[in-house]
MDTraj code that builds the backbone (N, CA, C; nanometers):
import mdtraj as md
import numpy as np

residues = "UNK UNK UNK UNK UNK UNK UNK UNK UNK UNK UNK UNK UNK UNK UNK UNK UNK UNK UNK UNK UNK UNK UNK UNK UNK UNK UNK UNK UNK UNK UNK UNK UNK UNK UNK UNK UNK UNK UNK UNK UNK UNK UNK UNK UNK UNK UNK UNK UNK UNK UNK UNK UNK UNK UNK UNK UNK UNK UNK UNK UNK UNK UNK UNK UNK UNK UNK UNK UNK UNK UNK UNK UNK UNK UNK UNK UNK UNK UNK UNK UNK UNK UNK UNK UNK UNK UNK UNK UNK UNK UNK UNK UNK UNK UNK UNK UNK UNK UNK UNK UNK UNK UNK UNK UNK UNK UNK UNK UNK UNK UNK UNK UNK UNK UNK UNK UNK UNK UNK UNK UNK UNK UNK UNK UNK UNK UNK UNK UNK UNK UNK UNK UNK UNK UNK UNK UNK UNK UNK UNK UNK UNK UNK UNK UNK UNK UNK UNK UNK UNK UNK UNK UNK UNK UNK UNK UNK UNK UNK UNK UNK UNK UNK UNK UNK UNK UNK UNK UNK UNK UNK UNK UNK".split()
xyz = np.array([
    [0.0833, -0.1166, 0.0000],
    [0.0000, 0.0000, 0.0000],
    [0.0886, 0.1239, 0.0000],
    [0.0603, 0.2165, -0.0861],
    [0.1313, 0.3430, -0.0918],
    [0.0770, 0.4348, 0.0168],
    [0.1650, 0.4852, 0.1027],
    [0.1212, 0.5774, 0.2068],
    [0.1639, 0.7193, 0.1702],
    [0.1113, 0.8152, 0.2429],
    [0.1476, 0.9547, 0.2184],
    [0.2909, 0.9847, 0.2577],
    [0.3602, 0.8893, 0.3210],
    [0.5011, 0.9061, 0.3546],
    [0.5915, 0.8624, 0.2400],
    [0.5353, 0.8073, 0.1345],
    [0.6164, 0.7604, 0.0230],
    [0.6959, 0.8767, -0.0358],
    [0.8288, 0.8618, -0.0483],
    [0.9116, 0.9726, -0.0973],
    [0.8846, 1.0112, -0.2433],
    [0.8136, 0.9271, -0.3161],
    [0.7855, 0.9625, -0.4559],
    [0.6749, 1.0677, -0.4680],
    [0.5925, 1.0830, -0.3651],
    [0.4804, 1.1773, -0.3741],
    [0.5231, 1.3233, -0.3866],
    [0.6163, 1.3721, -0.3045],
    [0.6558, 1.5125, -0.3207],
    [0.7225, 1.5419, -0.4556],
    [0.7677, 1.4374, -0.5249],
    [0.8323, 1.4573, -0.6550],
    [0.7314, 1.4804, -0.7672],
    [0.6052, 1.4552, -0.7428],
    [0.5028, 1.4765, -0.8456],
    [0.4808, 1.6266, -0.8623],
    [0.4952, 1.6773, -0.9847],
    [0.4773, 1.8218, -1.0029],
    [0.3330, 1.8646, -0.9765],
    [0.3202, 1.9814, -0.9159],
    [0.1885, 2.0361, -0.8867],
    [0.1409, 2.1207, -1.0034],
    [0.0111, 2.1229, -1.0229],
    [-0.0492, 2.2069, -1.1263],
    [-0.1542, 2.2937, -1.0584],
    [-0.1306, 2.4225, -1.0546],
    [-0.2258, 2.5142, -0.9932],
    [-0.3458, 2.5308, -1.0854],
    [-0.4627, 2.4962, -1.0353],
    [-0.5845, 2.5055, -1.1148],
    [-0.6584, 2.6366, -1.0901],
    [-0.6077, 2.7172, -0.9981],
    [-0.6719, 2.8445, -0.9623],
    [-0.8203, 2.8238, -0.9329],
    [-0.8479, 2.7153, -0.8660],
    [-0.9861, 2.6804, -0.8347],
    [-1.0320, 2.7557, -0.7098],
    [-1.1469, 2.8177, -0.7152],
    [-1.1925, 2.8929, -0.5979],
    [-1.2361, 2.8015, -0.4835],
    [-1.2226, 2.8558, -0.3633],
    [-1.2738, 2.7887, -0.2446],
    [-1.4202, 2.8295, -0.2278],
    [-1.4986, 2.7393, -0.1706],
    [-1.6388, 2.7678, -0.1395],
    [-1.6621, 2.7377, 0.0074],
    [-1.7641, 2.7997, 0.0626],
    [-1.7996, 2.7787, 0.2024],
    [-1.8969, 2.6619, 0.2105],
    [-1.8542, 2.5529, 0.2716],
    [-1.9375, 2.4330, 0.2804],
    [-2.0616, 2.4550, 0.3664],
    [-2.0585, 2.5556, 0.4532],
    [-2.1755, 2.5853, 0.5368],
    [-2.2899, 2.6422, 0.4538],
    [-2.2628, 2.6860, 0.3315],
    [-2.3658, 2.7456, 0.2468],
    [-2.4460, 2.6420, 0.1670],
    [-2.4096, 2.5153, 0.1776],
    [-2.4765, 2.4105, 0.1004],
    [-2.5845, 2.3434, 0.1848],
    [-2.7014, 2.3202, 0.1290],
    [-2.8077, 2.2515, 0.2042],
    [-2.7952, 2.0991, 0.2001],
    [-2.6977, 2.0469, 0.1254],
    [-2.6869, 1.9033, 0.1013],
    [-2.6292, 1.8243, 0.2175],
    [-2.5724, 1.8931, 0.3163],
    [-2.5120, 1.8279, 0.4316],
    [-2.5177, 1.9225, 0.5502],
    [-2.4827, 1.8709, 0.6647],
    [-2.4742, 1.9526, 0.7854],
    [-2.3267, 1.9816, 0.8133],
    [-2.3006, 2.0876, 0.8870],
    [-2.1634, 2.1209, 0.9246],
    [-2.1549, 2.1336, 1.0766],
    [-2.0407, 2.0991, 1.1293],
    [-2.0183, 2.1025, 1.2735],
    [-1.9616, 2.2389, 1.3115],
    [-2.0491, 2.3316, 1.3423],
    [-2.0060, 2.4662, 1.3785],
    [-1.9404, 2.4708, 1.5157],
    [-1.9598, 2.3684, 1.5971],
    [-1.8962, 2.3677, 1.7289],
    [-1.7447, 2.3641, 1.7157],
    [-1.6960, 2.3148, 1.6042],
    [-1.5509, 2.3066, 1.5844],
    [-1.4893, 2.4449, 1.5649],
    [-1.5724, 2.5458, 1.5352],
    [-1.5182, 2.6809, 1.5214],
    [-1.4705, 2.7341, 1.6557],
    [-1.5142, 2.6723, 1.7648],
    [-1.4749, 2.7144, 1.8985],
    [-1.3373, 2.6601, 1.9378],
    [-1.2848, 2.5676, 1.8597],
    [-1.1534, 2.5104, 1.8900],
    [-1.0481, 2.6133, 1.8500],
    [-0.9685, 2.6561, 1.9442],
    [-0.8762, 2.7672, 1.9218],
    [-0.7732, 2.7404, 1.8124],
    [-0.7420, 2.6156, 1.7862],
    [-0.6409, 2.5859, 1.6849],
    [-0.6990, 2.5815, 1.5428],
    [-0.8290, 2.5950, 1.5293],
    [-0.8924, 2.5896, 1.3974],
    [-0.8887, 2.7253, 1.3293],
    [-0.8745, 2.7224, 1.2003],
    [-0.8814, 2.8437, 1.1196],
    [-1.0267, 2.8878, 1.1102],
    [-1.0530, 3.0174, 1.0987],
    [-1.1916, 3.0605, 1.0764],
    [-1.2443, 3.0128, 0.9403],
    [-1.1551, 2.9612, 0.8577],
    [-1.1922, 2.9126, 0.7241],
    [-1.2031, 2.7599, 0.7187],
    [-1.2194, 2.6963, 0.8354],
    [-1.2133, 2.5501, 0.8425],
    [-1.3234, 2.4799, 0.7625],
    [-1.4275, 2.5515, 0.7224],
    [-1.5346, 2.4900, 0.6422],
    [-1.5262, 2.5296, 0.4955],
    [-1.4091, 2.5703, 0.4513],
    [-1.3916, 2.6044, 0.3101],
    [-1.3151, 2.4933, 0.2404],
    [-1.3537, 2.4699, 0.1154],
    [-1.2903, 2.3658, 0.0348],
    [-1.2930, 2.4085, -0.1107],
    [-1.2174, 2.3400, -0.1902],
    [-1.2207, 2.3662, -0.3347],
    [-1.3599, 2.3352, -0.3879],
    [-1.4001, 2.4099, -0.4866],
    [-1.5337, 2.3913, -0.5431],
    [-1.5535, 2.2487, -0.5937],
    [-1.4535, 2.1907, -0.6588],
    [-1.4672, 2.0533, -0.7096],
    [-1.4881, 1.9531, -0.5965],
    [-1.4278, 1.9776, -0.4805],
    [-1.4468, 1.8897, -0.3649],
    [-1.5915, 1.8996, -0.3178],
    [-1.6428, 2.0219, -0.3105],
    [-1.7825, 2.0414, -0.2700],
    [-1.8781, 1.9745, -0.3693],
    [-1.8468, 1.9832, -0.4974],
    [-1.9333, 1.9196, -0.5979],
    [-1.9313, 1.7683, -0.5839],
    [-1.8156, 1.7115, -0.5544],
    [-1.8078, 1.5663, -0.5338],
    [-1.8838, 1.5252, -0.4080],
    [-1.8720, 1.6072, -0.3045],
    [-1.9453, 1.5772, -0.1817],
    [-2.0957, 1.5860, -0.2064],
    [-2.1386, 1.6842, -0.2840],
    [-2.2813, 1.6956, -0.3147],
    [-2.3297, 1.5740, -0.3924],
    [-2.2497, 1.5268, -0.4864],
    [-2.2867, 1.4066, -0.5623],
    [-2.2964, 1.2860, -0.4694],
    [-2.1992, 1.2718, -0.3805],
    [-2.2027, 1.1593, -0.2860],
    [-2.3208, 1.1725, -0.1902],
    [-2.3505, 1.2955, -0.1463],
    [-2.4624, 1.3171, -0.0524],
    [-2.5943, 1.2746, -0.1152],
    [-2.6092, 1.2961, -0.2427],
    [-2.7332, 1.2587, -0.3115],
    [-2.7476, 1.1083, -0.3272],
    [-2.6397, 1.0360, -0.3060],
    [-2.6425, 0.8900, -0.3177],
    [-2.6601, 0.8193, -0.1834],
    [-2.6613, 0.8974, -0.0771],
    [-2.6798, 0.8364, 0.0552],
    [-2.8208, 0.7804, 0.0692],
    [-2.8361, 0.6764, 0.1491],
    [-2.9708, 0.6244, 0.1760],
    [-3.0557, 0.7314, 0.2458],
    [-3.1846, 0.7231, 0.2271],
    [-3.2762, 0.8165, 0.2933],
    [-3.2502, 0.8158, 0.4434],
    [-3.2564, 0.9331, 0.5030],
    [-3.2388, 0.9455, 0.6463],
    [-3.0954, 0.9666, 0.6910],
    [-3.0000, 0.9620, 0.5991],
    [-2.8595, 0.9844, 0.6339],
    [-2.8092, 1.1113, 0.5659],
    [-2.7222, 1.1827, 0.6362],
    [-2.6584, 1.3027, 0.5811],
    [-2.5121, 1.3034, 0.6214],
    [-2.4314, 1.3674, 0.5378],
    [-2.2932, 1.3908, 0.5770],
    [-2.2899, 1.5009, 0.6814],
    [-2.1922, 1.4914, 0.7700],
    [-2.1701, 1.5909, 0.8738],
    [-2.0241, 1.6338, 0.8612],
    [-2.0019, 1.7506, 0.8038],
    [-1.8668, 1.7989, 0.7762],
    [-1.8068, 1.8569, 0.9036],
    [-1.6920, 1.8028, 0.9409],
    [-1.6217, 1.8480, 1.0606],
    [-1.5147, 1.9520, 1.0275],
    [-1.4413, 1.9292, 0.9191],
    [-1.3337, 2.0206, 0.8828],
    [-1.2961, 2.0001, 0.7379],
    [-1.2569, 2.1091, 0.6738],
    [-1.2043, 2.1029, 0.5380],
    [-1.0657, 2.1682, 0.5393],
    [-1.0620, 2.2990, 0.5143],
    [-0.9330, 2.3687, 0.5107],
    [-0.8640, 2.3663, 0.6463],
    [-0.7332, 2.3446, 0.6414],
    [-0.6490, 2.3489, 0.7614],
    [-0.5207, 2.4220, 0.7236],
    [-0.4840, 2.5265, 0.7960],
    [-0.3599, 2.5974, 0.7632],
    [-0.2386, 2.5038, 0.7684],
    [-0.1419, 2.5314, 0.6853],
    [-0.0227, 2.4476, 0.6787],
    [0.0483, 2.4399, 0.8143],
    [0.0548, 2.5507, 0.8868],
    [0.1203, 2.5490, 1.0182],
    [0.0476, 2.4544, 1.1140],
    [-0.0849, 2.4500, 1.1066],
    [-0.1621, 2.3573, 1.1918],
    [-0.1373, 2.2136, 1.1490],
    [-0.1287, 2.1889, 1.0178],
    [-0.0996, 2.0550, 0.9675],
    [0.0370, 2.0092, 1.0178],
    [0.1356, 2.0982, 1.0108],
    [0.2709, 2.0653, 1.0570],
    [0.2687, 2.0313, 1.2062],
    [0.1984, 2.1120, 1.2845],
    [0.1910, 2.0889, 1.4290],
    [0.1243, 1.9548, 1.4591],
    [0.0143, 1.9247, 1.3909],
    [-0.0545, 1.7961, 1.4128],
    [0.0354, 1.6788, 1.3774],
    [0.1057, 1.6916, 1.2658],
    [0.1951, 1.5843, 1.2220],
    [0.3082, 1.5650, 1.3234],
    [0.3713, 1.6760, 1.3631],
    [0.4824, 1.6675, 1.4582],
    [0.4371, 1.6077, 1.5916],
    [0.3195, 1.6485, 1.6385],
    [0.2679, 1.5961, 1.7654],
    [0.2399, 1.4466, 1.7564],
    [0.1813, 1.4024, 1.6439],
    [0.1520, 1.2595, 1.6303],
    [0.2810, 1.1787, 1.6157],
    [0.3758, 1.2320, 1.5428],
    [0.5041, 1.1639, 1.5268],
    [0.5745, 1.1492, 1.6621],
    [0.5732, 1.2544, 1.7427],
    [0.6341, 1.2475, 1.8758],
    [0.5613, 1.1445, 1.9631],
    [0.4281, 1.1423, 1.9520],
    [0.3486, 1.0444, 2.0273],
    [0.3871, 0.9018, 1.9866],
    [0.4009, 0.8780, 1.8571],
    [0.4390, 0.7444, 1.8098],
    [0.5799, 0.7070, 1.8542],
    [0.6717, 0.8041, 1.8525],
    [0.8085, 0.7767, 1.8972],
    [0.8088, 0.7263, 2.0415],
    [0.7249, 0.7864, 2.1253],
    [0.7217, 0.7439, 2.2649],
    [0.6530, 0.6077, 2.2819],
    [0.5535, 0.5796, 2.1975],
    [0.4820, 0.4519, 2.2065],
    [0.5554, 0.3359, 2.1407],
    [0.6270, 0.3659, 2.0332],
    [0.6883, 0.2600, 1.9517],
    [0.8383, 0.2822, 1.9335],
    [0.9171, 0.2823, 2.0406],
    [1.0607, 0.3116, 2.0289],
    [1.1365, 0.2100, 1.9441],
    [1.0765, 0.0948, 1.9202],
    [1.1441, -0.0077, 1.8392],
    [1.1428, 0.0239, 1.6896],
    [1.0594, 0.1181, 1.6468],
    [1.0499, 0.1512, 1.5048],
    [1.1620, 0.2451, 1.4618],
    [1.2174, 0.2182, 1.3424],
    [1.3166, 0.3115, 1.2892],
    [1.2440, 0.4330, 1.2311],
    [1.3211, 0.5333, 1.1900],
    [1.2617, 0.6598, 1.1462],
    [1.1689, 0.6412, 1.0262],
    [1.2075, 0.5593, 0.9302],
    [1.1237, 0.5374, 0.8117],
    [0.9904, 0.4741, 0.8509],
    [0.9950, 0.3769, 0.9402],
    [0.8715, 0.3116, 0.9858],
    [0.7846, 0.4094, 1.0643],
    [0.8466, 0.4944, 1.1459],
    [0.7701, 0.5947, 1.2206],
    [0.7005, 0.6925, 1.1264],
    [0.7728, 0.7383, 1.0246],
    [0.7130, 0.8312, 0.9279],
    [0.5971, 0.7649, 0.8541],
    [0.6138, 0.6385, 0.8192],
    [0.5072, 0.5645, 0.7512],
    [0.3849, 0.5508, 0.8423],
    [0.4077, 0.5141, 0.9677],
    [0.2979, 0.4998, 1.0637],
    [0.2268, 0.6333, 1.0874],
    [0.3034, 0.7385, 1.1051],
    [0.2448, 0.8710, 1.1296],
    [0.1586, 0.9146, 1.0124],
    [0.2038, 0.8844, 0.8919],
    [0.1305, 0.9291, 0.7726],
    [-0.0008, 0.8544, 0.7518],
    [-0.0208, 0.7453, 0.8240],
    [-0.1487, 0.6754, 0.8152],
    [-0.2592, 0.7500, 0.8879],
    [-0.2198, 0.8413, 0.9783],
    [-0.3181, 0.9154, 1.0564],
    [-0.3172, 1.0653, 1.0257],
    [-0.1990, 1.1238, 1.0089],
    [-0.1858, 1.2663, 0.9769],
    [-0.0974, 1.2768, 0.8535],
    [-0.1468, 1.3448, 0.7526],
    [-0.0700, 1.3588, 0.6284],
    [0.0540, 1.4436, 0.6515],
    [0.1680, 1.4007, 0.5979],
    [0.2869, 1.4853, 0.6056],
    [0.2579, 1.6198, 0.5378],
    [0.3011, 1.7286, 0.5975],
    [0.2685, 1.8603, 0.5430],
    [0.3056, 1.8805, 0.3960],
    [0.4119, 1.8166, 0.3502],
    [0.4547, 1.8353, 0.2102],
    [0.3524, 1.7832, 0.1094],
    [0.2672, 1.6906, 0.1520],
    [0.1690, 1.6326, 0.0589],
    [0.0262, 1.6371, 0.1140],
    [0.0053, 1.7091, 0.2222],
    [-0.1253, 1.7106, 0.2891],
    [-0.2309, 1.7822, 0.2050],
    [-0.3466, 1.7207, 0.1868],
    [-0.4527, 1.7844, 0.1083],
    [-0.5347, 1.8894, 0.1837],
    [-0.5429, 1.8822, 0.3163],
    [-0.6223, 1.9803, 0.3907],
    [-0.5750, 2.1243, 0.3662],
    [-0.4429, 2.1523, 0.3683],
    [-0.3994, 2.2903, 0.3467],
    [-0.4261, 2.3430, 0.2044],
    [-0.4673, 2.2560, 0.1155],
    [-0.5007, 2.2999, -0.0202],
    [-0.6513, 2.3056, -0.0430],
    [-0.7292, 2.2726, 0.0592],
    [-0.8745, 2.2701, 0.0447],
    [-0.9246, 2.1478, -0.0290],
    [-0.8432, 2.0437, -0.0360],
    [-0.8771, 1.9255, -0.1144],
    [-0.9124, 1.8042, -0.0294],
    [-0.9370, 1.8246, 0.0998],
    [-0.9728, 1.7125, 0.1867],
    [-1.0817, 1.7555, 0.2829],
    [-1.1589, 1.6577, 0.3245],
    [-1.2676, 1.6812, 0.4198],
    [-1.2612, 1.5782, 0.5300],
    [-1.2961, 1.6214, 0.6501],
    [-1.3217, 1.5274, 0.7586],
    [-1.4729, 1.5252, 0.7735],
    [-1.5315, 1.4094, 0.7489],
    [-1.6774, 1.3968, 0.7553],
    [-1.7160, 1.2710, 0.8310],
    [-1.8374, 1.2713, 0.8793],
    [-1.8981, 1.1529, 0.9372],
    [-2.0430, 1.1535, 0.8893],
    [-2.1240, 1.0672, 0.9448],
    [-2.2645, 1.0587, 0.9052],
    [-2.3547, 1.0892, 1.0239],
    [-2.4687, 1.1512, 0.9940],
    [-2.5722, 1.1732, 1.0954],
    [-2.7025, 1.1156, 1.0440],
    [-2.7910, 1.0833, 1.1373],
    [-2.9231, 1.0329, 1.0982],
    [-3.0211, 1.1491, 1.0878],
    [-3.1462, 1.1188, 1.0617],
    [-3.2483, 1.2217, 1.0403],
    [-3.2677, 1.3112, 1.1618],
    [-3.2356, 1.2605, 1.2810],
    [-3.2503, 1.3419, 1.4022],
    [-3.1267, 1.4260, 1.4308],
    [-3.0217, 1.4080, 1.3516],
    [-2.8983, 1.4829, 1.3719],
    [-2.7974, 1.4127, 1.4588],
    [-2.8265, 1.2904, 1.4990],
    [-2.7335, 1.2137, 1.5822],
    [-2.6245, 1.1521, 1.4954],
    [-2.4998, 1.1631, 1.5429],
    [-2.3889, 1.1032, 1.4695],
    [-2.3970, 0.9511, 1.4776],
    [-2.3711, 0.8862, 1.3640],
    [-2.3707, 0.7404, 1.3608],
    [-2.2402, 0.6872, 1.4184],
    [-2.2466, 0.5694, 1.4743],
    [-2.1275, 0.5020, 1.5238],
    [-2.0504, 0.4518, 1.4023],
    [-1.9328, 0.5070, 1.3825],
    [-1.8503, 0.4688, 1.2688],
    [-1.7394, 0.3714, 1.3100],
    [-1.7506, 0.3155, 1.4299],
    [-1.6537, 0.2171, 1.4758],
    [-1.5546, 0.2708, 1.5765],
    [-1.5392, 0.4036, 1.5805],
    [-1.4511, 0.4664, 1.6783],
    [-1.4876, 0.6142, 1.6873],
    [-1.4472, 0.6794, 1.7945],
    [-1.4779, 0.8220, 1.8052],
    [-1.4115, 0.9023, 1.6940],
    [-1.4724, 1.0140, 1.6586],
    [-1.4143, 1.1019, 1.5578],
    [-1.2755, 1.1458, 1.6028],
    [-1.1808, 1.1416, 1.5107],
    [-1.0412, 1.1814, 1.5312],
    [-0.9627, 1.0862, 1.6199],
    [-1.0149, 0.9695, 1.6474],
    [-0.9382, 0.8714, 1.7246],
    [-0.8260, 0.8178, 1.6363],
    [-0.7046, 0.8156, 1.6894],
    [-0.5937, 0.7624, 1.6115],
    [-0.5926, 0.6099, 1.6226],
    [-0.4940, 0.5471, 1.5597],
    [-0.4914, 0.4006, 1.5557],
    [-0.4741, 0.3396, 1.6940],
    [-0.4022, 0.4082, 1.7807],
    [-0.3831, 0.3548, 1.9147],
    [-0.5125, 0.3644, 1.9961],
    [-0.5782, 0.4790, 1.9890],
    [-0.7019, 0.4993, 2.0660],
    [-0.8174, 0.4152, 2.0128],
    [-0.8133, 0.3822, 1.8843],
    [-0.9241, 0.3069, 1.8241],
    [-0.8904, 0.1610, 1.7985],
    [-0.7704, 0.1186, 1.8364],
    [-0.7252, -0.0177, 1.8100],
    [-0.7337, -0.0505, 1.6612],
    [-0.7043, 0.0500, 1.5778],
    [-0.7017, 0.0295, 1.4331],
    [-0.8350, 0.0492, 1.3636],
    [-0.9401, 0.0737, 1.4372],
    [-1.0727, 0.0895, 1.3760],
    [-1.0863, 0.2193, 1.2968],
    [-0.9905, 0.3104, 1.3118],
    [-0.9986, 0.4383, 1.2403],
    [-0.9648, 0.4238, 1.0929],
    [-0.9061, 0.3142, 1.0535],
    [-0.8648, 0.2983, 0.9139],
    [-0.9793, 0.2515, 0.8260],
    [-0.9785, 0.3004, 0.7027],
    [-1.0800, 0.2615, 0.6048],
    [-1.0809, 0.1105, 0.5851],
    [-0.9633, 0.0512, 0.5833],
    [-0.9536, -0.0930, 0.5597],
    [-0.9307, -0.1694, 0.6898],
    [-0.9923, -0.1241, 0.7973],
    [-0.9730, -0.1856, 0.9282],
    [-1.0067, -0.3344, 0.9251],
    [-0.9171, -0.4175, 0.9769],
    [-0.9472, -0.5609, 0.9854],
    [-1.0582, -0.5897, 1.0854],
    [-1.0966, -0.4891, 1.1656],
    [-1.2054, -0.5083, 1.2617],
    [-1.3412, -0.5152, 1.1922],
    [-1.3463, -0.4733, 1.0662],
    [-1.4715, -0.4719, 0.9896],
    [-1.4516, -0.5459, 0.8568],
    [-1.4250, -0.6763, 0.8619],
    [-1.3906, -0.7505, 0.7395],
    [-1.5064, -0.7647, 0.6410],
    [-1.6292, -0.7442, 0.6844],
    [-1.7432, -0.7650, 0.5946],
    [-1.7876, -0.6406, 0.5216],
    [-1.7186, -0.5281, 0.5448],
    [-1.7562, -0.4069, 0.4724],
    [-1.7078, -0.4174, 0.3290],
    [-1.7845, -0.3704, 0.2347],
    [-1.7371, -0.3719, 0.0958],
    [-1.6216, -0.2754, 0.0793],
    [-1.5293, -0.3085, -0.0079],
    [-1.4159, -0.2204, -0.0360],
    [-1.4655, -0.0968, -0.1076],
    [-1.4048, 0.0206, -0.0799],
    [-1.4451, 0.1423, -0.1518],
    [-1.4229, 0.1239, -0.3013],
    [-1.5116, 0.1796, -0.3800],
    [-1.4978, 0.1707, -0.5255],
    [-1.5045, 0.3084, -0.5845],
    [-1.4379, 0.3272, -0.6967],
    [-1.4428, 0.4553, -0.7677],
    [-1.3715, 0.5642, -0.6934],
    [-1.3694, 0.6794, -0.7539],
    [-1.3032, 0.7954, -0.6937],
    [-1.4081, 0.8841, -0.6305],
    [-1.3771, 0.9338, -0.5135],
    [-1.4687, 1.0246, -0.4464],
    [-1.4419, 1.1623, -0.4997],
])
top = md.Topology()
chain = top.add_chain()
for i, resn in enumerate(residues, 1):
    res = top.add_residue(resn, chain, resSeq=i)
    for name in ("N", "CA", "C"):
        top.add_atom(name, md.element.get_by_symbol(name[0]), res)
traj = md.Trajectory(xyz[None], top)
C-alpha cells in the first residue's frame, strides 16, 4: 500500500488550477459542525474547500440512503496547523513505539496525519466527515471522531481488519 510518507509523492509536479474555495456551510446538502469553530487551533476558514471537492461531496450526498446526511467536521487546515498535528503525532508514536526506525515511524504517522509536504487539507482538497441520521445524531462509525490508531485499536482505518465484511471502496470520491 502506498502511504502519504512515500518519498515519490513530493516529486510529483503540482499544477495550480486556480480553483476557488467555497464555504461548505452554504450548502443545504449536508450539515456542518459549527462547534468546531470554537476550537482555538482551527482556522476561521475551516469549512472552506475547493469547489470541485464540494461538488463531489454533493454528488455523494445525493447517493446516501434516505435518512442519512454527511456531517462535515473540517475542510481547510492551515499548513502550520498541519505541521503541528503531524509533529505531535510523530512524537506520540516515537514514545509509544521506540522499536520503530525513522522510516517506519514516518510511515505509521502518515497513516493518521498527512505529512505537510503532501497534505490535502492545506489545499482545500480534503474533508473530515462523518454521518448523521435524520434526528442529527452522529452514527457510530466504529470509533470516536479523530481517534488515532492507538485509541481506536485500528478501527480508524478505512480498511480496518475489525470490519472484514464491509465492501471495499470503489471509484473515486
